[in-house]
ZANUMAR-995266 format. One record per residue: x, y, z of N, C-alpha, C, CB in turn. Coordinates in steps of 0.2 Angstrom, whole numbers, plus 2048, in hexadecimal, padded with zeros to 3 digits. Each point is the difference from the previous one (the first is absolute). Glycine has a CB too. Layout:
XYZXYZXYZXYZ ...
***
This chain:
75E3463057FE8077FA8058017FC7F8806806 8077F47F48088017FB8018047FE8007F97FC 80680B8018008087FE7FD7FF7F780E80680A 7F27F37F47FD8017FB7FA8007FF8097FD7FD 7F28028077F98028018018078057FA7F37FF 80780F8028028098028028037FB8047FF80A 8008007F07FF8047FB7FE7FF7FD805803801 7F97F87FE7F68027F87FC8028047FE7F67F8 8008088107FC8088028018068017FD7FB803 80A8077FF8018067FE7FE8047FA8087FC805 7FE7FE7F58008027F97F480480080E7F27F8 7F180980B7F98027FC7FC8058017FF7F6800 80380D8087FC8068028058067FD7FA7FA80D 80D8067F38068047FE7FC7FF7F780E7FC80C 7F28007F08008037F97F580280180F7F67F8 7EF80A80A7F98038027FF8068007FE7F8807 7FF80B7F48018088017FA8038068048017F0 7F77FB8107FA8018058027FF8077F87FB7F7 80D8008098027FE8088098018047F67F77FD 81280D7FC8037FF8028018048068037FC7F5 7F880B80B8048038067F980080680A80A7F7 7F87FB8107FA8008037FA8047FF8077FD807 7FC8057F27FA8057FD7FE8007FB802805806 7FC7FB7F47FD8017F97FE8077FF7FB7F5800 80980F7FB7FD8057FD7FC7FF7FA809805805 7F17FF7FA7FC7FF7F97FC8078007FE7F27FF 8018107F98008078007FA8028038068007F6 7F880580D7F98038037FC8007FB804807807 7FD7FC7F37F98027FE7FD7FA7FA80280E802 8027EE8007FE7F77FC7FC7FC80780E7FE7F5 7F480280F7FC80080A7FB8007FE807806809 7F78017F57F88068057FE7FC7F780381480C 7FE7ED7EE7FC7FD7F97FE7F98028078077F5 7FC7F380E8007FA8027F980080580E7FF7FF 7F68058077F97FE8068008078048017F2804 7FE8117F87FE8078028038018097F48007F6 80A80880A8038058078027FB8057F880C800 8017EE8028007FC8068097FD7FF7EE7FA801 8158077FB8077FC7FF8038028068038007F4 7FB80580C8078078078007FC8057FC80E800 8007EB8057FF7FD8048057FA8017F58047FD 80D7F97FB8077FD8008038028008007FB7FE 80480D8018078028007FF7FF8068038077F7 8057F98098078028058008087FE8087F3800 7FC80C7FB8028087FF8018027FA805800809 7FC8067F38028017FC8098037FC7F37FF804 80D8017F78088037FF7FE8037F880B7F6808 7FA8127F77FF8037FE8078017FC7F7803807 80B7FC7F380680580080180A8018017F57F9 80580B80A8028078028028067F78067F880F 7F780D7F08058027F98087FF8017F68097FC 80D7F68098087FF8008027FB80380280B800 7FB7F37FD7FF7F57FE8017FC8098088007EF 7F87F98127FD7FE8047F880080080B803804 7F27FB8037F98007FE7FF8038097FD7F57F4 7FC80B80F7FE8008047FB7FD8028058077FF 7FD7F78087F97FB8017F980480680B7F27FE 7F080B8017F98048057FC7FB7FD7FF810801 7FB7F38027F97FD8037FD8087FD8037F680E 7F780B7ED7FF8068027F97FF7FA80E807805 7EC7FC7FE7F97FE7FD7FF8057F87FB7FD80E 80880A7F68008057F98068037FF7F5801800 80D7FB7FC80A8028017FF8027F68097F580E 7F98127F08008027FB8007FD7FA804806806 8037F67FC8047FB7FA7FB7FB7FD80B801806 7F57FF7F27FC7FB7FD8017FA8018008067FA 7FA7F88088007F88028057FD7FB7F2800804 8118017F58007FC7FC80A8008017F28027F7 80E80380F8088018018027FF8068008067F7 7FA7F680D8027FC8087FE7F98007FE80B806 8077F17FD8017FD8007FD7FB8098098077F4 7F07F580C7FF7FF8068047F98037F58077FD 80B7F88088047FA8047FA7FB80380D808804 7F47F47FA7FA7F98018037FB8057FC7FF7F4 8037FD80F8007FA8028057FB7FF7F78027FF 80F7FB8008027FB7FC7F97FB7FD80D801807 7F58007F47FA7F87FE7FA8038018057F4806 7F98107FB7F98058007FC7FF7F580980E80F 7EF7EF7F67FF7FD7F88008057F87F87F6809 8058127FA8038037FB8048017FE7FB802800 80B7FE8028078007FE8027F87FC80480A80C 7FA7F27F78007FA7F97FC8037FB8007F5807 7F980D7F67FD8027FC8048047FD7F87FE804 80C8057FF8068077FB8047FE7FB803807809 7FF7F47FB8077FB7FF7FF7FC7FE804802807 7F77FA7F77FB7FB7FC8097FE7FC7ED8067FD 8157FE7FF8007FF7F780B8008007EE80B7FA 8147F780F8068018008027FB800800809804 8067F67FA8057F88018018018058077FD7F6 7FA7FB8118038018028067FF8007F7800803 8118018008068037FB8048048097F98037EE 80D7FD8108038028087FF8077FF80B7F7801 7F280E8038028057FF8088037FE7F77FD807 8107FF7FA8058037FE8057FD7FE7FD806807 8057F67F48077FB8018027FC8048038067FC 7FE7F58038047FE8098078007FE7F67F7807 80B8077FE80E8057FB8007F780180B811808 7FA7F07F38047FB7FD8037FC8098068097EF 7FC7F18108047FD8078078037FF7F97F5803 80980E7F78088038037FE80880080D7F67FA 7EE80D8087FE8068007FF7FF8097FA8037F1 8057F880F7FD7FE8088077FF8047F27F87FD 8128027FF8088008048018097FE8077F17FF 7FC8107FF8028088017FF8048087FC8007F4 7FD7FF80C7FA8038058057FC8057F18007F9 80D7FC8088047FC8088087FF8007F57F8800 80F80C7FC8078018007FD8078028097F77F6 7F580D8098028078037FE8028067FF8037F7 7FC7F88097FD80080C8057FB8037EF801800 8137FA7FB8057FB8057FE7FD802806804802 7F47F87F97FB7FC8057FD7FC7FC7FE807809 8017F37F67FA7FE7FC7F880080580A7F67F8 7F280C8047FA7FE8017FC7FD7FE802806802 7FA7F88037FC7F77FF7FC7FF7FC8007FE80A 8017FE7F47FF7FA7FE7FA8037FB8057F880A 7F48097FC7F98027FC8028077FC7F87FB80A 80A8097FB7FF8087FD8038017FA80080380A 8077F87F38027FF7FC7FB7FF7FC80A7FE805 7F47FC7F77FB7FC7FE7FB8067FE8027F580A 7FA80E7F97FD8078038018037F8805802810 8038007F18008077FC8027FF7FB801807808 8017F17F68057FF7FA7F77FA7FA814801809 7E77FE7FC7FA7FB7FE7FB8038008047F7802 7FD80E8017F68048038028067FC7FC7FC80E 8058087F480180A7FD8078028047F2805800 8128027FD8038038037FC8068058097FB7F7 7F680280D7FA8058067FB8037FC80A80480A 7F08007F87FB8037FD7FC7FB8028048087F7 7FA7F580F7FC7FE8047FF7FE8067FF7FE7F8 7FE7FF80C7FF7FE8097FD8058028097FB804 7F88058047FE8048058048097FD8007F280B 7FA8127FB8018098018017FF7F880880580C 8007FF7F68038037F78027F97FB80880D807 7F77EF7FA8047FA7FC8087FE8037FA8067F5 8077F58098097FC8008028057FC7FF7F1800 8088128038038037FE8037FF7FB800802808 8028007F18047FD7F98097FD8027F780A7F6 80C7F68078067FF8018038027F87FE7F5809 80980D7F98038017F98037FA7FB80180A806 7FC7F87F38018087FD7FC8037FE8087FE7FC 7EF7FF8097FB8057FE8028068047F57F87FD 80480C7FC8028098057F98008038098097F7 7F17F28077FD8038027FF8028077FE7FD7F7 7FA80480C7FF8048077FB7FE8038048097FE 7FB7F08087F98018027FD8038008027FC804 7F680A7FC7FC8048008058067FE7F87FA808 80E8067F88058077FD8018008057FD8077F8 8037F680F8048008068067FC8007F6801805 8118037FD8057FE8028057FC7FB7F980280A 80B7FB7F98087FB7FD7FD7FB7FD80980180A 7FA7FC7F28017F98008037FC8088018027F1 7FD7F680F8018008078097FC8017EF7FF803 8178057F98047FF8028018088008027F47FD 7FF8108038018048007FB80480A8057FE7EE 7F87FF8107FB8018068067FC8077F18007F7 80F7FB8058047FD8058088018037F97FA7FA 80980B8008068027FF8008068068017FD7F2 7F880680C8018088038007FF8067FA8087F8 8047F680C8007FE8078027F98067F98087FA 80F7F88038037F98037FE80080780B7FF7F8 7F580580E8008008067F87FC80380A80D7FF 7F27F47FA7F77FD8018027F97FD7F580C7FD 80E7F47FD8007F97F98047FD8037FE8047F5 8097FC8108057FB8037FA7FB80780D80B7FC 7F07F98057FC7FD8077FA7FC7FC80280A80A 7F77FB7F47FD7FE7FD8007FA7FB7FE80A805 8077F67F68017FD7F77FB8067FC8007F1803 7FD80C7F87FD8027FC7FA8037FD8087FB802 7F980B7FE7FA8017FD7F98007FC807801805 7F37FA7FA7FD7FD7FD7FA8067FC8047F4808 7F98117FE7FA8027FD8028078047F67F57FE 8088117FF8008088017F88008048098057F3 7F57FC8127FD7FE8047F880680380E7F8803 7F780F7FB7FC8058018048058017F77FB803 80880B8008038058038087FD8037F2805804 8127FA8038047FD8008047FA8017FD809801 7FB7F07FE8017FC8018027FA7FA7F980680A 8097F57F58037FB7FE7FE7F9801808808802 7F87F37F88007F98048087FE7FF7F37FC7FC 80E8008078088018018017F580080381280C 8017EB7EF8037F98028058018057FE7FA7F5 8047FE80E8078008058017FB7F97FE800812 80A8017EE8037FE7FC8057F98027FD80C7FB 8017F580D8047FA8017FF7FC8068088067F9 7F27FC80A7F87FA8017FE7FD7FE7FC804802 8057F58027FA7F77FC7FA8048008047F3806 7FA80D7F17F78007FE8018087FC7F77F780D 80F80D7F57FF8067FE7F98078028077F67F8 7FA80A80F7FA8028037FE8067FB8037FC80E 7F98087F27FE8057FF7FD8058068017FA7F5 80380D80A7FD8068067FE8057FC8077FD809 7F38057FA7FE8097FE8048028057F38027FB 8118038018038068047FE8078028077F97FC 7FA80D8087FF8058028058057FE7F97FA807 80980A7F78068038017FF8048038047FE7F8 7F680780B7FE8038058027FE8077F78037F8 80A7F68077FE7FC8088048008007F87FA803 80F8087FA8078008038048087FF8007F27FD 80281080B8028048018078017FE7F7800806 80A7FC7F18078038018028087FE8037F37FC 80280E8038057FD8058047FC8087FF8067F9 7FC7FC8097FF7FB8068067FD8007F47FF801 80C7FC8058057F98037F97FA80180C80880A 7F37F97F17F97F87FE8007FD7F97F7807809 8087F37F67FE7FE7FC7FB8017FC8067FB807 7FB8057F37F77FF7FC7FD7FD8018018017FA 8017F88087F87FD8037FC8038068037F67FC 7FF80F8057FB8048067FA8027FB80A80680C 7F97FA7ED7F88027FB7FC7FB7FF8058067F9 7FC7F28087FE7FB7FE7F880380080B7F7803 7F18087F97F78008007FD7F98007FF80B7F9 8037F08027FE7F98028037FB7FD7F8803802 8077F87FD8047FD7FF7FE7FA7FB80480480B 7FD7F87EF7FE7FA7FD8067FC8037F88047F5 8067F580C8077FB8048028017F97FD7F580C 8028087EE8047FE7F97FF8067FB7FE7F3802 80580A7F67FF8057FD7FB7FC7FC80C807800 7F47F27FC7FC7FC8017F780280380D7FA7FF 7F38088087FA8038057FE8037FC80280080B 8038057F27FC8087FF7FD7FF7F880B809809 7FC7F57F47F98027F87FB7FB8048098017F0 7F87F78117F77FC8007FA8058048067F3801 7FF8128027F98038047FF8057F9802802812 8038017EB7FE8077FB7F87FA7FB81180A7FE 7F47F18007FA7FD7FA7FA8018058077F77F7 7FA8048117F77FE8017FC8098028037F0809 8018137F37FD8078057FF7FF8077F98047F5 80B7FB80D8027FE80B8028078018057F2804 7FC80F8038028078048067FE7FF7F6804809 80F7FF7F58097FF8008018008048048037F9 7FA8018108038048047FC7F98058028117FC 8037EC8077FE7FB8038048038057FD7F67F9 80080A80D8028038068007FB8077FA80D7FA 80A7F480B8027FB8057FD80380880B7FB7F8 7F480180C7FE8038028058028087F57FA7F7 80C80180A80B8018028028078008037F57F9 7FE80C8008038057FC7FE8088038007F67F6 7F780B8077FD8048058028008057F98007FB 8067FE8078028008098058048017FE7F3803 8078097FD8068048008028047FE8007FC801 7FE8077FA7FF8087FC7FD8048067FE7FC7F2 7FB8018127FD8038058048038037F97FB800 80B8028078028008038058027FE7F97FA804 80E8077F98048037FD7FF8097FD8017F37FE 7FA80C8007FC8097FE8038007F980080A80D 8007EF7EF8028037FA7FB7FD7FC80D800801 7F08047F97FA8007FC8037FA7FD7FB80D7FF 80A7F07FE7FF7FB7FD8077FB8007F68087FA 80B7EF8068077FE7FD80280080A8038067EF 8037F98108047FD8088018058048077F77FC 7FF80A8088038038048067FC7FF7F6804808 80E7FF7F48067FA8028068028057FE7FC7F3 80180A80F8018008098007FD8047FB805800 8017FC8007FC7FB8078007F97FF7FA808802 8067F37F58007F87FF8078008037F97FD7F5 8047FD80C80C7F98018038027FE8007F67FF 80580B8008028007FA7FF7FA7F9807806808 7F77F37FB8007FB7FB7FB7FF7FC8077FC805 7F38097FE7FB8017FF7FE8027F980180180A 7FD7FB7F07FE8037F97FA8048008057F77FC 7FD8118027F88048007FD7FD7FA80380A805 7FD7F47F87FB7FD7FA8027F98007FF80B7F7 7FE7F480F8027F68017F58017FE80F7FA810 7ED8017ED7FB7FD8017FE7FD8038028017FC 7FA7FE8097FC7FE8067FF7F77FE7F880E803 8097F27FF8007F57FD7F78017FE80B7F580C 7F180F7FA7F87FD8007FC8057FA7FF7FC810 8078077EC7FB8067FD8007FF7F9803809808 7FE7F07F77FD7FE7FB7F97FC7FE80C802802 7EE8008037FC7FB7FE7FC8037FB8007FB80B 
***
């Protein structure tokens, strides 16, 4: 698959207000007016504002908060959301960054980003779409996906002992988990990493926190665009984890020195 084709497909989903996130939020009062109380069976959770700022996520059938202040989460692409957003233009959630800003970011981390990721930031949007809590933004933007965390460069610089091994942070995935992209391996494989599975500062590599691997950045984006599961698993890796009593990742201390813990099995691409 060419990058040109993949960029077009990423753009179509990222610019679609009904599909750019895993969940799409629609006002609860509108849903009830249009579809009645039975709409609760379609709602994943609700979100309501808090007095001190921010929001609270929950699912409640008897919440005292007025319906017009509550937003209901539906699956991406839900027909109810398509109807609600029918007049909303398809456009970037945030303006793409400039080539100059991209080069500045690369100078700051001391490494070029893969062409595909650079094109996503300069041709699609500066974050604000994607799996979990969205693709992290790059400076000079100040926005934060779902009100969580810093931009990608700040996260990269915040934990150098992690980024020097795992690469570049792409997406905050909730709790202590992030999607990271390798900056050095062919194809730039992407891993889901859980910081709670890494007993820092013990003498371990952050790789022990790896939960799942996608064999390349292109495959990772391709899976997201198609709505497929991003968390590719490999039986060989799981067997080894169970043998060594590791929740996720590889036990580097029992691996041969030349064994690449990020290696993707040849038969894992089926």
